[in-house]
C-alpha positions in Angstrom: 46.2 87.1 -42.8 46.3 87.8 -39.1 49.1 86.0 -37.2 47.6 83.8 -34.5 50.6 84.0 -32.2 49.8 82.2 -29.0 46.0 82.8 -29.1 43.8 79.8 -29.0 41.2 81.2 -31.5 40.6 84.3 -33.6 37.2 85.5 -32.5 34.9 88.4 -33.6 32.5 89.5 -30.9 29.7 91.4 -32.6 27.5 93.3 -30.2 29.1 94.9 -27.2 26.1 95.7 -25.1 25.7 94.6 -21.5 25.8 90.9 -22.3 28.1 91.1 -25.4 30.8 93.1 -23.7 31.0 90.5 -20.9 31.2 87.7 -23.5 34.0 89.5 -25.3 36.1 90.2 -22.2 35.6 86.6 -21.0 36.8 85.3 -24.4 39.9 87.5 -24.0 40.6 86.0 -20.6 40.2 82.6 -22.2 43.2 83.2 -24.4 41.5 84.2 -27.6 42.3 87.0 -29.9 39.1 89.0 -29.9 37.8 91.8 -32.2 35.0 93.7 -30.6 32.4 95.2 -33.0 29.5 97.5 -32.2 27.7 100.5 -33.6 28.9 102.3 -30.5 32.5 103.3 -31.3 33.2 104.2 -27.7 32.5 100.6 -26.7 34.8 99.3 -29.4 37.6 101.7 -28.2 37.0 100.7 -24.6 37.3 97.0 -25.5 40.5 97.6 -27.5 42.0 99.4 -24.5 41.3 96.3 -22.4 43.2 94.0 -24.7 40.9 93.6 -27.7 42.4 93.6 -31.2 42.6 97.1 -32.5 42.7 96.3 -36.3 39.7 96.5 -38.5 37.6 93.3 -38.5 37.3 93.4 -42.3 41.0 92.8 -42.7 40.9 89.6 -40.8 37.5 88.0 -41.7 39.1 85.3 -43.8 41.2 84.2 -40.8 38.5 84.2 -38.1 37.7 80.9 -36.4 34.5 82.0 -34.7 32.0 84.9 -34.8 29.9 85.4 -31.6 26.8 87.3 -32.4 25.2 89.0 -29.3 22.8 91.5 -30.8 19.2 92.3 -29.9 17.0 90.3 -32.2 16.6 88.2 -35.3 16.7 91.2 -37.7 20.0 92.4 -36.3 21.4 88.8 -36.4 20.5 88.4 -40.0 22.0 91.7 -40.9 25.3 90.8 -39.2 25.4 87.4 -40.9 24.0 88.1 -44.3 23.3 91.8 -44.8 25.1 94.1 -47.2 28.2 93.8 -45.0 27.4 90.3 -43.7 30.3 88.3 -42.4 29.3 84.7 -43.3 30.0 84.9 -47.1 33.5 86.2 -46.2 34.4 83.6 -43.6 36.7 80.7 -44.4 35.1 77.2 -44.7 35.0 75.6 -41.3 34.6 78.8 -39.4 31.8 78.9 -36.9 29.0 81.2 -35.8 27.8 81.3 -32.1 24.4 82.9 -32.3 23.4 84.2 -28.8 20.3 86.4 -29.5 16.8 85.3 -28.5 15.1 84.4 -31.8 12.3 82.2 -33.0 13.4 78.6 -33.5 12.4 78.7 -37.2 14.8 81.6 -37.7 17.6 79.7 -36.1 17.0 76.8 -38.4 17.0 79.1 -41.4 20.3 80.7 -40.4 21.9 77.3 -39.8 20.9 76.2 -43.3 22.2 79.4 -44.9 25.5 79.2 -43.0 25.9 75.6 -44.2 25.7 76.7 -47.8 28.9 78.6 -47.2 30.6 75.8 -45.3 30.2 77.7 -42.0 29.0 76.0 -38.8 26.1 77.5 -36.9 25.4 76.9 -33.2 22.0 78.0 -32.0 23.2 79.2 -28.6 20.9 81.7 -26.7 22.3 82.7 -23.3 21.1 83.3 -19.8 22.6 84.6 -16.6 22.7 88.4 -16.8 25.5 90.9 -17.4 27.5 90.1 -14.3 27.8 86.4 -15.2 28.6 87.3 -18.7 31.5 89.4 -17.5 32.6 86.5 -15.2 32.5 83.9 -18.0 29.8 82.1 -16.1 26.9 82.1 -18.5 24.4 79.4 -19.1 24.0 78.5 -22.7 21.2 76.6 -24.3 22.7 75.2 -27.4 21.8 73.1 -30.4 23.6 72.3 -33.6 25.8 69.7 -35.2 28.6 67.8 -33.4 31.0 69.7 -35.7 29.7 73.0 -34.6 30.0 72.1 -30.9 33.5 70.8 -31.4 34.7 73.9 -33.4 33.3 76.3 -30.8 34.3 74.3 -27.6 37.3 76.6 -26.8 35.1 79.7 -27.0 32.2 78.1 -25.0 34.7 77.0 -22.3 35.8 80.6 -21.9 32.4 82.3 -21.7 30.1 79.8 -20.1 29.8 77.9 -16.8 27.1 75.6 -18.1 26.4 74.5 -21.7 23.3 72.4 -22.3 23.6 70.4 -25.5 20.0 70.2 -26.6 20.2 68.4 -29.9 22.0 68.2 -33.2 19.8 70.7 -35.1 19.4 74.4 -34.7 16.1 75.5 -33.2 16.1 73.4 -30.0 18.3 76.0 -28.2 16.0 78.8 -29.1 12.9 76.8 -28.1 14.4 76.3 -24.6 15.3 80.0 -24.4 11.7 80.8 -25.2 10.6 78.7 -22.2 13.1 80.4 -20.0 12.1 83.9 -21.2 8.4 83.1 -20.5 9.4 82.4 -16.9 11.9 85.2 -16.5 9.6 87.9 -17.9 6.7 86.8 -15.8 8.8 86.6 -12.7 10.1 90.1 -13.1 6.6 91.5 -13.6 5.2 89.4 -10.7 8.0 90.6 -8.5 7.1 94.2 -9.3 3.5 93.5 -8.6 4.2 91.8 -5.3 6.6 94.5 -4.1 4.2 97.3 -4.9 1.3 95.4 -3.5 3.3 95.0 -0.3 3.8 98.8 -0.2 0.0 99.3 -0.1 0.1 97.2 3.0 2.9 99.1 4.7 5.7 96.7 3.6 8.7 98.7 2.7 10.6 97.5 -0.4 13.8 96.8 1.5 11.8 94.7 4.0 10.1 92.9 1.1 13.5 91.9 -0.2 14.9 90.8 3.2 11.9 88.6 4.0 10.7 87.2 0.7 14.1 86.3 -0.6 14.2 83.8 2.3 10.7 82.5 1.7 9.0 80.1 -0.8 7.8 83.0 -2.9 11.3 84.0 -4.0 12.9 83.6 -7.4 16.2 84.3 -9.0 14.7 87.3 -10.8 13.2 88.6 -7.5 16.5 88.4 -5.8 18.4 90.0 -8.7 16.0 92.7 -9.7 14.1 93.8 -6.6 17.3 95.4 -5.1 17.4 97.7 -8.1 14.0 99.1 -7.0 15.1 99.4 -3.4 18.2 101.4 -4.5 16.2 103.5 -6.9 18.8 102.6 -9.6 17.4 101.7 -13.0 20.7 101.6 -14.8 20.0 99.1 -17.5 21.5 95.6 -17.1 18.5 94.2 -19.1 16.2 96.8 -20.6 12.5 97.0 -20.4 12.5 97.0 -24.3 13.8 93.4 -24.4 10.6 92.0 -23.0 8.0 93.1 -25.7 10.4 91.3 -28.1 11.0 88.2 -26.1 7.5 87.7 -24.7 6.3 88.5 -28.2 8.4 85.5 -29.5 6.9 83.3 -26.8 3.3 84.3 -27.8 4.0 83.9 -31.5 5.2 80.3 -30.9 2.3 79.7 -28.6 -0.2 81.0 -31.2 1.4 78.7 -33.9 0.7 75.7 -31.6 -2.8 76.8 -30.6 -1.4 77.1 -27.0 -3.0 79.6 -24.6 -0.5 81.6 -22.5 -2.6 84.1 -20.6 -0.1 84.8 -17.9 2.6 85.6 -20.4 0.2 87.9 -22.2 -0.6 89.8 -19.0 3.0 90.3 -18.2 3.7 91.6 -21.8 1.1 94.3 -21.3 2.9 95.6 -18.2 6.2 95.9 -20.2 4.4 97.6 -23.1 2.9 100.0 -20.5 6.4 100.7 -19.2 7.7 101.3 -22.6 4.8 103.7 -23.3 5.8 105.6 -20.1 9.2 106.2 -21.7 11.0 103.6 -19.6 12.1 101.3 -22.5 15.8 101.9 -22.0 15.7 101.6 -18.2 16.4 98.4 -16.3 13.5 96.0 -16.6 12.9 96.3 -12.9 11.4 99.7 -13.9 8.2 97.8 -14.7 7.4 98.4 -11.0 6.9 102.1 -12.0 3.7 101.0 -13.9 2.2 99.5 -10.8 3.4 102.5 -8.6 1.8 105.0 -11.0 -1.5 103.2 -11.1 -1.6 102.8 -7.3 -0.3 106.3 -6.5 2.8 105.0 -4.8 6.2 106.6 -4.5 9.1 104.2 -5.1 12.5 104.6 -3.5 14.6 107.4 -5.1 11.5 109.2 -6.5 10.5 112.6 -5.3 
């Protein structure tokens, strides 16, 4: 058993990507003992060097209070929780899972039920805010689950989030709200790219586009966050292009199940698929502008 010393909670942070790493470091600042886990060993070593627990997670699974799962999708989430080396069957009764990936609501309900069979709480808790807010402990979390799950995870939530919306006492409601958010976010990024490159055809420089439109009614949080990446010609991934075929695909799957038409979402999805087809999948999602630039014969900042 791991000695808790003066730590508030023993926490495993599984997934140390751009969002997960920020969550893990914010939990550290919140006074928790945190084990960082990722397939990228360098990320694990980096996190340990910044104060994360250095011991193997397997040796302390039965003493964990919480597991934060910040992986890419439903398949990875299920593998982490219930795969061949899944953590849930090895957690103590009363431990909690904070599930942060964007997944279909039905999947969240299934995971909650399976966790309950092991006496483990499950909070359906998709996140929003970007990598910078994750690193600052200022995420917005759209959460749903039992009162017991919220209570057990409150110290962790307080350390990683600025705003926690409590959306109901059953898993699935959080993921439904995240799907609504992702519809808007994905469309806004693609529309920003369309507007910026349209402006270029009219002699509007990208930097002038950002200066002016960010102060006008046409702005959005995504425009103000992502358009500067295009101006700088820097597509270092804070949120990859590859995320959007998955997330907008979830939105369209839900819409299809409800006989709901979502044509604008479908149009945005095609632009991300085109970007991925151009080999841009691992670039920042602002790189969707390159699809428009290619089709219009435009040269974006930083390109020869």
